[in-house]
C-alpha positions as CSV (number, residue, x, y, z in Angstrom):
1,M,-253.7,50.5,86.1
2,S,-255.9,48.7,88.3
3,I,-253.1,48.9,91.5
4,G,-253.4,52.7,90.7
5,L,-257.4,52.7,90.2
6,G,-257.5,50.7,94.1
7,I,-255.1,53.3,95.8
8,A,-257.4,56.1,94.3
9,L,-260.8,54.3,95.8
10,I,-258.3,53.9,99.1
11,A,-257.3,57.6,99.1
12,I,-261.1,59.5,98.4
13,G,-262.9,57.1,100.9
14,A,-260.7,57.9,103.4
15,I,-261.0,61.4,102.4
16,L,-264.5,60.7,103.0
17,V,-264.2,58.8,106.8
18,Y,-261.4,61.1,107.9
19,A,-261.0,64.4,106.1
20,L,-264.7,65.5,105.8
21,D,-267.1,66.3,108.7
22,I,-270.4,66.8,106.6
23,T,-273.7,65.1,107.6
24,V,-276.5,64.2,104.9
25,D,-279.9,62.7,106.0
26,W,-280.5,60.2,102.8
27,I,-276.9,59.1,102.7
28,D,-274.1,57.9,105.2
29,I,-270.5,59.5,104.1
30,D,-268.7,57.4,106.6
31,M,-270.3,54.6,105.3
32,V,-269.4,55.4,102.1
33,G,-266.2,55.9,102.3
34,Y,-265.5,52.3,104.1
35,I,-267.1,50.9,101.6
36,L,-264.4,52.6,98.7
37,M,-261.2,52.0,100.9
38,G,-262.6,48.3,100.9
39,A,-263.2,48.4,97.4
40,G,-259.6,49.6,96.8
41,V,-258.1,47.2,98.6
42,V,-260.1,44.5,97.2
43,V,-259.0,46.3,93.5
44,V,-255.0,46.5,95.0
45,L,-255.3,42.9,95.8
46,L,-256.4,41.7,92.5
47,G,-254.2,43.5,90.5
48,I,-251.1,42.3,92.7
49,V,-252.8,38.5,91.7
50,L,-252.9,39.2,88.1
51,L,-249.4,40.6,88.0
52,A,-247.5,38.0,89.7
53,R,-250.2,35.7,87.0
54,R,-248.6,37.7,84.0
55,R,-247.4,34.9,81.4
56,R,-244.2,35.8,79.7
57,S,-243.3,34.1,76.2
58,V,-240.1,32.8,74.8
59,A,-239.2,32.9,71.9
60,T,-236.5,31.0,70.4
61,T,-235.2,30.6,66.6
62,H,-232.4,27.7,65.5
63,T,-230.3,28.0,62.3
64,Q,-228.8,24.9,60.9
65,V,-226.8,24.1,57.4
66,D,-228.8,20.4,56.1
67,P,-225.7,18.5,55.5
68,A,-227.1,16.6,52.3
69,S,-228.5,19.9,50.7
70,G,-226.4,22.4,52.1
71,E,-229.9,24.6,52.3
72,R,-229.8,26.4,55.7
73,I,-233.2,25.9,57.8
74,T,-234.6,27.7,60.3
75,R,-237.1,26.6,63.4
76,S,-238.8,29.4,65.4
77,E,-240.2,27.8,68.7
78,Q,-242.4,30.3,71.4
79,S,-243.5,28.9,74.7
80,T,-245.0,30.3,77.6
81,P,-242.7,29.0,80.7
82,E,-245.0,27.8,83.8
83,I,-244.9,29.5,86.7
């Protein structure tokens, strides 16, 4: 979701800078557009970093039969591999 938000911010900022030719006395529309594009780039980069750091867990189940008692023993392990 963060990558999509970043792309949307970049698109809105580009529209404000390059497509609109509006002059407002109390705000610089071009500067707002550049700020939105910069924020969009930061959000996209953070989204990519967080996506790369996402940890995946692995669940392993071992089932054995105890030779002495004949009972079935089930052992479950869950681990998070290092990236």
